[in-house]
Structures are given as C-alpha cells and as structure tokens.
VOPAGU-2260 file (C-alpha; in pm, 1 decimal, decimal comma):
REM VOPAGU-2260
SITE   aa  ch    i         X         Y         Z
SITE  MET   A    0    1134,6    1097,3    3779,3
SITE  ILE   A    1    1289,1     912,5    3496,9
SITE  SER   A    2    1034,0     616,2    3507,4
SITE  VAL   A    3     769,7     838,4    3520,3
SITE  TYR   A    4     899,7    1003,9    3173,4
SITE  ILE   A    5     929,2     644,9    3044,9
SITE  ASP   A    6     605,1     499,0    3154,5
SITE  LEU   A    7     474,7     872,7    2955,0
SITE  ALA   A    8     646,5     769,0    2661,4
SITE  ILE   A    9     512,7     407,6    2669,8
SITE  GLY   A   10     190,7     549,1    2687,4
SITE  LEU   A   11     181,8     770,3    2429,4
SITE  VAL   A   12     410,6     571,3    2193,9
SITE  LEU   A   13      91,2     281,7    2255,0
SITE  ALA   A   14    -150,8     522,9    2139,4
SITE  PHE   A   15      32,6     638,3    1850,0
SITE  LEU   A   16      90,2     248,1    1765,6
SITE  LEU   A   17    -281,0     126,5    1790,9
SITE  LEU   A   18    -417,8     419,5    1582,7
SITE  SER   A   19    -135,7     384,4    1311,5
SITE  LEU   A   20    -249,8     -14,4    1322,3
SITE  LEU   A   21    -602,8     124,9    1295,3
SITE  VAL   A   22    -472,9     336,5     940,0
SITE  SER   A   23    -314,6      61,0     817,7
SITE  GLY   A   24    -604,6    -183,2     869,3
SITE  ILE   A   25    -827,2      51,4     691,4
SITE  ASN   A   26    -575,5     103,8     389,6
SITE  GLU   A   27    -512,4    -191,5     346,1
SITE  ALA   A   28    -871,2    -295,7     301,4
SITE  PHE   A   29    -909,7     -26,0      72,9
SITE  VAL   A   30    -644,5    -156,2    -148,3
SITE  ARG   A   31    -748,0    -515,8    -111,2
SITE  LEU   A   32   -1130,3    -371,2    -211,8
SITE  PHE   A   33   -1063,9    -178,0    -515,7
SITE  GLY   A   34    -738,5    -376,6    -634,8
SITE  ILE   A   35    -536,4     -64,5    -597,6
SITE  ARG   A   36    -220,6    -226,8    -641,7
SITE  SER   A   37    -312,1    -471,8    -907,4
SITE  LYS   A   38    -436,3    -145,2   -1112,3
SITE  PHE   A   39    -135,1      51,2   -1015,9
SITE  LEU   A   40      74,4    -234,6   -1175,2
SITE  TRP   A   41    -189,8    -230,2   -1500,8
SITE  ALA   A   42    -154,5     126,9   -1548,3
SITE  TYR   A   43     214,0      94,1   -1587,5
SITE  ILE   A   44     234,4    -169,2   -1817,6
SITE  ARG   A   45      -3,2     -11,5   -2030,1
SITE  ASP   A   46     178,0     281,7   -2029,2
SITE  THR   A   47     491,1     136,9   -2147,9
SITE  MET   A   48     320,6    -143,8   -2350,2
SITE  ASP   A   49      26,9      77,8   -2533,9
SITE  GLY   A   50     123,1     433,1   -2416,7
SITE  GLY   A   51    -168,7     627,8   -2271,8
SITE  PRO   A   52    -588,7     595,3   -2334,2
SITE  GLN   A   53    -564,3     885,3   -2546,2
SITE  GLU   A   54    -318,0    1138,7   -2659,5
SITE  GLY   A   55    -134,6    1323,3   -2371,9
SITE  ARG   A   56    -298,6    1096,4   -2090,6
SITE  SER   A   57    -147,0     850,0   -1876,9
SITE  TRP   A   58    -283,5     545,3   -1690,7
SITE  ILE   A   59     -67,8     636,9   -1406,9
SITE  PRO   A   60    -185,6     859,4   -1148,4
SITE  VAL   A   61       5,6    1204,4   -1180,1
SITE  LYS   A   62    -181,3    1389,6    -912,7
SITE  VAL   A   63    -279,8    1280,3    -545,6
SITE  THR   A   64    -654,1    1363,3    -645,6
SITE  ASP   A   65    -628,1    1091,0    -917,0
SITE  VAL   A   66    -514,2     799,3    -617,8
SITE  PHE   A   67    -841,0     893,1    -466,4
SITE  ALA   A   68   -1048,2     911,2    -798,0
SITE  LYS   A   69    -871,8     780,9   -1102,6
SITE  LEU   A   70    -742,8     391,3    -986,3
SITE  PRO   A   71   -1048,9     312,4    -742,3
SITE  PHE   A   72   -1332,7     478,4    -958,9
SITE  SER   A   73   -1249,5     518,9   -1288,4
SITE  LYS   A   74   -1419,6     335,8   -1558,0
SITE  ASP   A   75   -1144,3     279,6   -1750,7
SITE  ASP   A   76    -947,0     -26,3   -1593,7
SITE  PRO   A   77    -609,6     -55,4   -1695,1
SITE  ARG   A   78    -609,4    -400,5   -1547,5
SITE  PRO   A   79    -679,1    -679,6   -1836,7
SITE  ARG   A   80    -994,1    -933,4   -1826,8
SITE  HIS   A   81    -910,5   -1271,9   -1654,9
SITE  ASP   A   82    -876,0   -1543,8   -1864,7
SITE  PRO   A   83    -932,1   -1901,5   -1692,5
SITE  ASP   A   84    -817,5   -2117,4   -2001,3
SITE  PRO   A   85    -481,0   -2169,3   -2057,5
SITE  ALA   A   86    -253,3   -1958,7   -2254,6
SITE  SER   A   87    -233,7   -2073,9   -2580,4
SITE  PRO   A   88      89,4   -2291,9   -2641,5
SITE  VAL   A   89     108,4   -2103,4   -3029,8
SITE  VAL   A   90     235,4   -1748,2   -2985,3
SITE  GLU   A   91     108,0   -1542,6   -3277,0
SITE  PRO   A   92     295,5   -1266,7   -3436,7
SITE  VAL   A   93     198,0    -893,8   -3386,0
SITE  PRO   A   94     -96,1    -846,6   -3639,0
SITE  VAL   A   95      21,2    -546,1   -3815,5
SITE  ASP   A   96     246,6    -463,8   -4154,6
SITE  PRO   A   97     450,9    -218,3   -4045,1
SITE  THR   A   98     569,8    -165,6   -4412,1
SITE  GLU   A   99     201,9     -78,2   -4486,0
SITE  VAL   A  100     179,8     153,9   -4208,0
SITE  LEU   A  101     483,0     359,6   -4321,8
SITE  ASP   A  102     396,1     391,4   -4654,1
SITE  THR   A  103      11,8     509,0   -4647,3
SITE  GLU   A  104     100,3     714,6   -4326,4
SITE  ALA   A  105    -203,7     579,9   -4205,2
SITE  SER   A  106    -323,3     604,9   -3815,1
SITE  THR   A  107    -188,9     381,9   -3571,4
SITE  PRO   A  108    -327,6      66,0   -3570,5
SITE  PRO   A  109    -484,2     -85,3   -3295,0
SITE  VAL   A  110    -336,5    -384,0   -3124,7
SITE  ASP   A  111    -343,2    -420,2   -2754,8
SITE  MET   A  112       2,0    -554,9   -2643,3
SITE  THR   A  113     -91,2    -513,8   -2271,5
SITE  GLY   A  114    -323,2    -836,8   -2338,8
SITE  ARG   A  115     -66,0   -1002,8   -2574,4
SITE  LEU   A  116     163,8    -976,3   -2269,6
SITE  TYR   A  117    -120,3   -1098,6   -2029,1
SITE  GLY   A  118    -184,0   -1404,8   -2224,1
SITE  ARG   A  119     154,5   -1553,3   -2134,7
SITE  LEU   A  120     160,1   -1400,8   -1799,2
SITE  GLN   A  121    -199,3   -1563,7   -1727,3
SITE  GLU   A  122     -66,5   -1887,5   -1560,1
SITE  ILE   A  123       8,9   -1700,4   -1239,4
SITE  ASP   A  124    -308,7   -1531,3   -1221,5
SITE  HIS   A  125    -567,0   -1654,2    -986,9
SITE  PRO   A  126    -962,0   -1686,0   -1069,6
SITE  THR   A  127   -1129,3   -1385,9   -1014,9
SITE  ASP   A  128   -1472,0   -1237,1   -1191,7
SITE  ALA   A  129   -1354,3   -1009,0   -1458,3
SITE  ARG   A  130   -1029,3    -841,1   -1430,5
SITE  THR   A  131    -681,3    -963,2   -1320,4
SITE  SER   A  132    -576,2    -993,6   -1008,1
SITE  ILE   A  133    -183,5   -1016,7   -1057,0
SITE  ALA   A  134     -15,0    -742,4    -878,5
SITE  ASN   A  135     344,4    -867,7    -878,7
SITE  ILE   A  136     551,4    -964,1   -1209,6
SITE  PRO   A  137     902,0   -1099,4   -1128,6
SITE  PRO   A  138    1144,3    -979,5   -1356,1
SITE  GLU   A  139    1219,5   -1314,1   -1487,5
SITE  ARG   A  140     865,2   -1423,0   -1608,9
SITE  PHE   A  141     821,4   -1108,3   -1738,5
SITE  SER   A  142    1163,8   -1117,3   -1960,1
SITE  GLY   A  143    1039,3   -1468,0   -2065,0
SITE  ALA   A  144     710,5   -1327,4   -2220,8
SITE  VAL   A  145     886,5   -1088,5   -2430,5
SITE  MET   A  146    1096,1   -1388,6   -2558,5
SITE  GLU   A  147     805,6   -1557,6   -2625,3
SITE  LEU   A  148     677,7   -1244,5   -2815,9
SITE  VAL   A  149     989,8   -1206,4   -2997,4
SITE  SER   A  150     994,6   -1626,3   -3085,3
SITE  ALA   A  151     692,0   -1530,7   -3273,4
SITE  GLU   A  152     802,4   -1261,4   -3512,9
SITE  GLU   A  153     993,5   -1362,0   -3845,5
SITE  GLY   A  154    1258,4   -1098,0   -3773,3
SITE  GLY   A  155    1325,5   -1227,7   -3451,6
SITE  VAL   A  156    1384,2    -911,4   -3183,9
SITE  ASP   A  157    1421,2    -685,1   -3450,9
SITE  GLY   A  158    1114,2    -781,8   -3633,2
SITE  LEU   A  159     957,3    -726,1   -3282,9
SITE  LEU   A  160    1088,3    -403,6   -3281,8
SITE  ILE   A  161    1017,7    -295,6   -3582,3
SITE  LYS   A  162     616,4    -363,8   -3537,5
SITE  LEU   A  163     654,4    -196,9   -3182,2
SITE  GLU   A  164     764,9     121,0   -3356,3
SITE  ALA   A  165     479,7     107,7   -3639,9
SITE  ILE   A  166     211,7      92,5   -3373,9
SITE  GLY   A  167     378,1     362,4   -3104,7
SITE  SER   A  168     456,5     157,6   -2865,6
SITE  PRO   A  169     662,3     311,1   -2576,3
SITE  LEU   A  170     808,1     -42,3   -2535,5
SITE  ALA   A  171    1009,8     -22,7   -2857,6
SITE  GLY   A  172    1227,2     237,9   -2754,3
SITE  HIS   A  173    1367,1      22,1   -2424,9
SITE  LEU   A  174    1387,8    -277,2   -2581,6
SITE  ARG   A  175    1591,2    -149,3   -2852,8
SITE  GLY   A  176    1816,4      15,5   -2609,0
SITE  VAL   A  177    1865,1    -284,7   -2441,9
SITE  TRP   A  178    1913,6    -464,3   -2717,4
SITE  GLU   A  179    2162,8    -246,8   -2874,4
SITE  GLY   A  180    2322,8    -260,2   -2524,0
SITE  ALA   A  181    2334,3    -665,3   -2526,5
SITE  GLN   A  182    2541,1    -612,7   -2878,9
SITE  ARG   A  183    2254,0    -842,6   -3023,8
SITE  ASP   A  184    2321,3   -1144,6   -2824,5
SITE  MET   A  185    1969,6   -1298,7   -2704,3
SITE  ARG   A  186    2116,1   -1449,0   -2347,9
SITE  LYS   A  187    2230,8   -1098,1   -2280,3
SITE  PHE   A  188    1927,4    -943,5   -2419,7
SITE  ARG   A  189    1694,6   -1149,0   -2155,7
SITE  LYS   A  190    1912,0   -1015,8   -1897,0
SITE  GLY   A  191    1913,6    -699,3   -1990,5
SITE  VAL   A  192    1501,8    -700,4   -1990,8
SITE  GLU   A  193    1514,5    -844,9   -1690,0
SITE  ALA   A  194    1754,5    -611,7   -1517,5
SITE  TRP   A  195    1513,0    -295,1   -1678,0
SITE  PHE   A  196    1200,3    -444,9   -1586,7
SITE  ASP   A  197    1343,7    -517,9   -1230,8
SITE  GLY   A  198    1489,1    -143,7   -1211,7
SITE  GLU   A  199    1115,5     -53,5   -1350,3
SITE  MET   A  200     903,6    -244,2   -1063,8
SITE  GLN   A  201    1155,9     -83,4    -812,4
SITE  ARG   A  202    1054,7     299,2    -972,0
SITE  LEU   A  203     737,3     238,2    -957,5
SITE  SER   A  204     692,3     103,3    -625,1
SITE  THR   A  205     846,4     398,9    -499,1
SITE  LEU   A  206     566,1     607,9    -675,0
SITE  TYR   A  207     351,4     410,3    -498,3
SITE  ARG   A  208     459,8     435,0    -184,5
SITE  ARG   A  209     461,1     809,7    -253,1
SITE  TYR   A  210      99,1     809,5    -335,1
SITE  VAL   A  211      56,0     525,2     -35,2
SITE  THR   A  212     193,2     837,3     218,3
SITE  TRP   A  213     -85,5    1081,8     136,8
SITE  VAL   A  214    -356,0     822,5     156,6
SITE  VAL   A  215    -217,9     734,4     483,7
SITE  PHE   A  216    -235,7    1144,6     605,5
SITE  ALA   A  217    -582,8    1147,6     479,8
SITE  LEU   A  218    -692,7     836,1     718,9
SITE  GLY   A  219    -455,9     940,4     969,2
SITE  LEU   A  220    -658,8    1320,8     963,9
SITE  VAL   A  221    -973,3    1153,6     946,1
SITE  LEU   A  222    -904,7     935,7    1234,4
SITE  THR   A  223    -734,5    1113,3    1448,5
SITE  LEU   A  224   -1046,0    1364,3    1443,8
SITE  LEU   A  225   -1302,1    1062,4    1485,9
SITE  PHE   A  226   -1159,9     988,2    1764,9
SITE  SER   A  227   -1034,7    1354,7    1910,1
SITE  MET   A  228    -736,6    1224,1    1990,9
SITE  ASP   A  229    -555,3    1560,4    2130,7
SITE  ALA   A  230    -169,6    1394,9    2152,4
SITE  LEU   A  231     -79,3    1681,4    2405,7
SITE  GLU   A  232    -380,0    1621,4    2650,8
SITE  TYR   A  233    -387,2    1290,7    2651,3
SITE  GLY   A  234     -19,1    1307,8    2770,8
SITE  LYS   A  235    -130,7    1524,9    3025,6
SITE  THR   A  236    -356,6    1300,8    3169,2
SITE  LEU   A  237     -74,8    1016,5    3165,2
SITE  LEU   A  238     100,9    1251,3    3359,2
SITE  ARG   A  239    -158,2    1327,7    3627,1
SITE  ASP   A  240    -319,2     995,3    3659,7
SITE  ASN   A  241     -48,9     748,4    3815,3
SITE  ALA   A  242    -306,8     486,5    3817,6
SITE  TYR   A  243    -387,0     518,6    3436,8
SITE  ARG   A  244     -59,4     588,7    3398,2
SITE  ALA   A  245     100,7     283,9    3563,9
SITE  GLY   A  246    -173,8      84,8    3392,3
SITE  VAL   A  247    -117,0     148,2    3036,3
SITE  ALA   A  248     253,5     102,1    3104,3
SITE  ALA   A  249     194,0    -208,3    3269,8
SITE  ILE   A  250      57,1    -334,7    2921,0
SITE  ALA   A  251     338,9    -297,1    2719,4
SITE  GLY   A  252     618,2    -285,4    3027,1
SITE  GLY   A  253     764,7    -611,5    2886,2
SITE  SER   A  254     732,2    -749,0    3206,6
SITE  GLU   A  255     546,7   -1115,8    3266,8
SITE  ASP   A  256     282,0    -961,4    3426,5
SITE  GLY   A  257     237,4    -714,7    3104,5
SITE  LEU   A  258     -30,5    -860,1    2873,7
SITE  SER   A  259     220,2   -1069,6    2669,8
SITE  ALA   A  260     -44,2   -1153,4    2372,1
SITE  LEU   A  261      22,7    -777,9    2277,0
SITE  LYS   A  262     334,6    -804,4    2186,1
SITE  ALA   A  263     262,4   -1204,4    1981,1
SITE  LYS   A  264     -21,9   -1040,9    1773,6
SITE  CYS   A  265     134,2    -705,9    1733,1
SITE  ALA   A  266     430,9    -857,4    1532,6
SITE  VAL   A  267     475,8   -1122,5    1329,2
SITE  ASP   A  268     855,2   -1165,5    1178,4
SITE  GLY   A  269     908,0    -838,6    1223,0
SITE  ALA   A  270     593,1    -704,6    1075,1
SITE  VAL   A  271     233,7    -567,8    1211,6
SITE  GLU   A  272     -32,8    -768,0    1220,0
SITE  PRO   A  273    -336,6    -497,0    1233,1
SITE  TYR   A  274    -673,4    -661,7    1289,6
SITE  ALA   A  275    -548,8    -891,0    1574,0
SITE  CYS   A  276    -365,3    -674,7    1765,3
SITE  VAL   A  277    -573,3    -361,8    1782,5
SITE  THR   A  278    -874,5    -627,4    1887,1
SITE  GLU   A  279    -613,5    -776,2    2151,5
SITE  SER   A  280    -589,7    -454,1    2270,3
SITE  PHE   A  281    -894,8    -291,4    2291,9
SITE  SER   A  282    -971,7    -637,8    2563,6
SITE  SER   A  283    -796,8    -353,4    2829,6
SITE  PRO   A  284   -1046,1     -64,2    2979,6
SITE  ALA   A  285    -716,1      65,3    3065,2
SITE  LEU   A  286    -590,9      88,9    2672,0
SITE  VAL   A  287   -1028,5     180,8    2539,7
SITE  LYS   A  288    -951,8     516,5    2716,5
SITE  ILE   A  289    -701,0     607,6    2494,5
SITE  PHE   A  290    -988,2     679,9    2237,2
SITE  ASP   A  291   -1257,6     833,6    2552,0
SITE  HIS   A  292   -1331,9    1095,7    2335,6
SITE  ALA   A  293   -1395,9     960,6    2032,7
SITE  ILE   A  294   -1739,6    1026,9    1856,8
SITE  VAL   A  295   -1885,3     693,2    2013,7
SITE  SER   A  296   -1717,3     600,9    2315,1
SITE  LEU   A  297   -1653,3     239,0    2385,4
SITE  THR   A  298   -1649,4     151,5    2785,7
SITE  ILE   A  299   -1566,7    -216,6    2885,2
SITE  PRO   A  300   -1610,7    -290,6    3302,8
SITE  PRO   A  301   -1272,7    -321,7    3476,2
SITE  ASP   A  302   -1354,5    -644,7    3620,0
SITE  GLY   A  303   -1450,4    -832,0    3293,2
SITE  SER   A  304   -1798,8    -921,7    3434,6
SITE  GLY   A  305   -2041,2    -730,8    3215,5
SITE  ASP   A  306   -2094,7    -643,2    2814,4
SITE  PRO   A  307   -1905,1    -357,8    2664,1
SITE  SER   A  308   -2117,0     -43,3    2593,7
SITE  PHE   A  309   -2165,4     230,1    2379,6
SITE  LYS   A  310   -2220,3     574,5    2455,1
SITE  TRP   A  311   -2303,6     843,5    2145,7
SITE  ASN   A  312   -2037,5    1176,4    2224,9
SITE  GLY   A  313   -2151,4    1351,6    1923,0
SITE  GLY   A  314   -2236,1    1659,6    2069,6
SITE  ALA   A  315   -1893,5    1700,1    2330,9
SITE  TRP   A  316   -1701,3    1553,7    1981,7
SITE  TRP   A  317   -1775,9    1856,6    1837,3
SITE  ASP   A  318   -1727,4    2113,5    2110,4
SITE  ARG   A  319   -1381,1    1972,0    2138,4
SITE  LEU   A  320   -1317,3    1961,9    1721,5
SITE  ILE   A  321   -1387,0    2320,3    1696,5
SITE  SER   A  322   -1213,2    2454,3    1974,9
SITE  PRO   A  323    -832,8    2578,8    1892,2
SITE  GLY   A  324    -662,1    2465,6    2230,3
SITE  HIS   A  325    -730,0    2098,5    2083,7
SITE  TRP   A  326    -580,3    2129,3    1766,9
SITE  PRO   A  327    -201,2    2149,3    1849,4
SITE  GLY   A  328    -298,6    1832,4    1980,1
SITE  TYR   A  329    -456,1    1707,6    1694,1
SITE  LEU   A  330    -187,3    1812,9    1471,5
SITE  ILE   A  331      72,4    1554,0    1669,0
SITE  SER   A  332    -138,6    1284,0    1634,7
SITE  VAL   A  333    -159,5    1326,6    1253,8
SITE  VAL   A  334     204,7    1377,1    1203,9
SITE  ALA   A  335     291,2    1084,2    1435,6
SITE  LEU   A  336      74,9     875,7    1237,1
SITE  ARG   A  337     272,5     933,1     907,6
SITE  PHE   A  338     562,8     751,1    1059,1
SITE  GLY   A  339     389,8     428,6    1036,3
SITE  ALA   A  340     288,3      97,4    1265,5
SITE  SER   A  341     637,1     -79,8    1223,1
SITE  PHE   A  342     782,4     254,9    1370,0
SITE  TRP   A  343     634,0     328,7    1653,3
SITE  TRP   A  344     617,1    -128,2    1708,1
SITE  ASP   A  345    1026,9     -29,4    1687,9
SITE  VAL   A  346     994,5     300,5    1957,5
SITE  LEU   A  347     748,9      50,6    2201,3
SITE  ARG   A  348    1040,3    -200,6    2192,9
SITE  ARG   A  349    1266,6      -5,4    2248,6
SITE  LEU   A  350    1147,1     188,7    2526,1
SITE  THR   A  351     972,1    -149,5    2732,8
SITE  GLY   A  352    1367,1    -279,3    2695,9
SITE  ILE   A  353    1464,1      54,6    2906,0
SITE  ARG   A  354    1219,4       8,9    3106,3
SITE  SER   A  355    1242,9    -338,1    3217,4
SITE  ASN   A  356    1609,2    -288,6    3247,3
SITE  ARG   A  357    1571,7     -15,3    3499,0
SITE  SER   A  358    1290,8    -240,1    3700,9
C-alpha cells in the first residue's frame, strides 16, 4: 500500500515537473525575445542616473500590468543604443555649468548620464542590432566607470557631485552619502560604490523575481487550462489504473530500467534545462497521456512503430473547462506550478530515492 502511494506521488510530481518546465521554457523565451532582463537593469539605471522619463514617473514597472505591457512593448526603451566602436580613451566632463544653472534658475539641462555610463561599459556589450544587450553589470565594473567619470572633472568627486545635483540626477545623493561615509578617501570611496551598487543589484533581483512570479503564475494558469490538467482527476487515474501508474513510476523510478535520459537531461549542475527534458519525456507514451485532455492531444504508438498523431479536442476541452467539478483540480495544478521546476525536480529525486530503498 505504501508503494502505491509513493508511485502516486511520483506520477503527480512528474506531471507538475513537466508543466513547470514548459512554463519555464516559455517564460525564458519571452524574456530573451523582448530583452526583459536588460530592460529591467537599464530602467533602474535611468531612474538612478537621470530620474524618470517624465516628472512623477519611473522607468521601473510599478504595477504588475506594467510587467506585461510596459517593459516588453513600450516605445520608451530604457536601454541605450548599442555602439560597436571602442570606448573613447578620453572621458569628457559633464557638459554643464552648475554656477550658471543656479544663478539663472533655469530649467534642468538635459544630460544623458545613462548614455555616459554606457560609454564606459560598452566594452562588455555584445553585438546587437540597435539596443545594448548588457543585462548584468559587475559592481567592480560599475565603480570603475564611476571613477572614470570622476577623473574627468576638475574638482574630482566633489566636482562630479555638484554637476549631478545641478542636473537633478538622483545618483548625486547616493554618491554623496558614499563619499562622506568614506571620509573623502578615494580608495574607500570606490569600495563603497561597489558595496552600494551590489546591494542595489540584490534589491533589484528581488524585485525582478517578484514580478516574474506573477508572470509564471499567469503562464501556469494558461497552460493548466490549455492542457486541462485536473490534478485531482489525474491522481484518481493513477490510483485506479495499476498498469499506467506502474509505467509512469518506472520512468522516474530511479532504477536501471527507468528512463535514465530523463534525469540526465532534466538536471544539469543542479539546474533544470527545460527544452531537452520535455522533449525526452514526451518520447514516452505514458507521459504523453498526462496531457491527454489538452485542446490538441498527441498520441504516440506504444511500440514506436508509427508516427505520432494529433487530434483536435476542442469540444471536449471546452466542456471540461466550463465544468465546475474540474476547477478544484485546475486550482491545485496552478498553485503547484508556482513552486517552479527546480522544486519539483528536487521532490522527484527524493521520492525516487525512497522508492529505490523500499524496492
């Protein structure tokens, strides 16, 4: 009896793993296609270096809907334009006279500090059509770029800070705090800039993961409904069909007779590689049946003698979708997918270890 329930758990975890891998793959394709990581980084840089594109606005998304619309599709791309030429060996000072700005009480002069920063970082950029592809700036490289900007000013750090304050750059307050905290020591100042930027990147990563969680939730909901993955119904199928339950459990059972390629392709250095894992898993007819109620179902001959066949299940799929009895199972599937593929892979390894020990 214990073995039956362990096999049931393996079957459910394997189904959640495969769906989670599909969610991860689609999300990663979306992120790469629209350059979301790079846009997210440079949105923060623009907020820090230049302020918002308009007064009262921020480049960083402030609402969940902005994650789906603002970053991917907005015409205001925060990334600077890619420059294939090497960085200029001569760093020009910030083109503003702070005394004149303060005396005339004129409007803040437009100075693209983000573009000036990119000019010191473009060596780490990759070839691209129009916009930079830089999605990560090491703290040491950022502090080096700041020091290059400092070296161009006649007054050093103080000269740069005065100009940043004159143009209304939010970076002025951050750097002034670091400069005073370093007791105006250049070596401590550079280390302080590195520590400050590293902390900001950690905070930005946390914010990014928070937004990605909502994206993964939306993708998980869509895939659950498209595949009509009722976790409760699938669990009942595993319990009632001994042959099917044994077939699914054998694939991930951890024995020599199992599908060893599943483990080899689903975990690379502890991480999950979605495309190869899902492709390898779908070569088994038993695992294809996990998604037997999808809007388009796939059938693979058990003996592998024929070609896979596709079937349109639109009518039956819609009947299941509008049936209230399936929604508790859909809800369980959506919640399970929020844990991610790495979580379910770890659970699967633990369960297969228990099953191997018992057998």
